[in-house]
C-alpha positions in Angstrom: 32.3 -15.5 17.1 31.2 -11.8 17.6 33.1 -10.4 14.9 31.6 -13.5 12.6 28.1 -11.9 13.6 29.3 -8.4 13.2 30.4 -9.3 9.9 27.0 -11.1 8.9 24.9 -7.7 10.1 26.8 -5.6 8.0 25.6 -7.7 4.8 21.9 -7.2 6.3 20.8 -4.6 4.7 22.2 -5.3 0.8 19.0 -7.8 0.5 16.6 -5.7 1.9 13.8 -4.4 -0.6 15.2 -7.3 -3.0 12.3 -9.0 -4.5 13.1 -12.5 -4.8 10.8 -15.8 -6.6 10.1 -18.1 -4.1 7.8 -21.4 -4.9 5.8 -23.5 -2.1 4.2 -26.6 -2.3 1.3 -25.8 -0.5 -1.6 -28.8 0.2 -4.8 -28.5 1.6 -6.3 -26.2 -1.3 -9.3 -27.3 -2.8 -11.2 -24.2 -4.1 -11.3 -20.3 -4.8 -11.6 -19.8 -1.7 -8.4 -21.2 -0.4 -6.4 -19.5 -2.9 -7.8 -16.1 -1.9 -6.7 -17.3 1.8 -3.5 -17.9 0.5 -3.0 -14.6 -1.1 -4.6 -12.9 1.3 -2.6 -14.7 3.9 0.6 -13.5 2.3 -0.5 -10.0 1.4 -0.2 -9.4 5.3 3.1 -10.3 5.3 4.0 -8.5 2.5 1.3 -6.6 1.0 3.6 -5.6 -2.4 4.0 -9.1 -3.0 2.8 -10.6 -6.5 1.4 -14.2 -6.2 0.4 -16.8 -8.7 -1.3 -20.3 -7.5 -1.5 -23.2 -9.5 -3.8 -25.6 -7.4 -4.1 -28.5 -9.5 -0.3 -28.4 -8.9 -0.3 -27.3 -5.0 2.0 -24.8 -6.4 2.0 -21.1 -4.8 5.0 -18.5 -6.3 5.8 -15.6 -4.8 7.4 -12.3 -5.3 8.2 -10.9 -2.5 11.0 -9.2 -0.2 9.9 -11.1 2.7 12.0 -14.2 4.0 10.5 -17.5 2.8 10.3 -18.3 6.3 7.9 -15.8 7.3 5.8 -16.5 3.8 5.8 -19.7 5.0 4.5 -19.4 8.4 1.7 -16.9 7.1 0.6 -19.8 4.8 0.6 -22.2 7.2 -1.0 -20.2 10.0 -3.7 -20.3 7.2 -4.2 -23.7 8.0 -2.6 -25.0 5.0 0.5 -27.2 4.9 3.3 -26.0 3.2 6.9 -28.0 2.0 9.8 -26.4 0.1 
């Protein structure tokens, strides 16, 4: 088990700094203020993130180096429901 963990940890630095495009379904955004709140939350998690929001489709696309879980948590903490 430890050998496997050590092997996994050796590969972690390879992925740091790589921008990934991630799309979330976010419900509860009803206005421009909601969009700004989501953008602000994501920017706090990753100041370098590029965010595109399609409120009509409940879609938030984020280009970021941060883990998907961290971005989803940041949005959820603003009070919005986040799905895949």
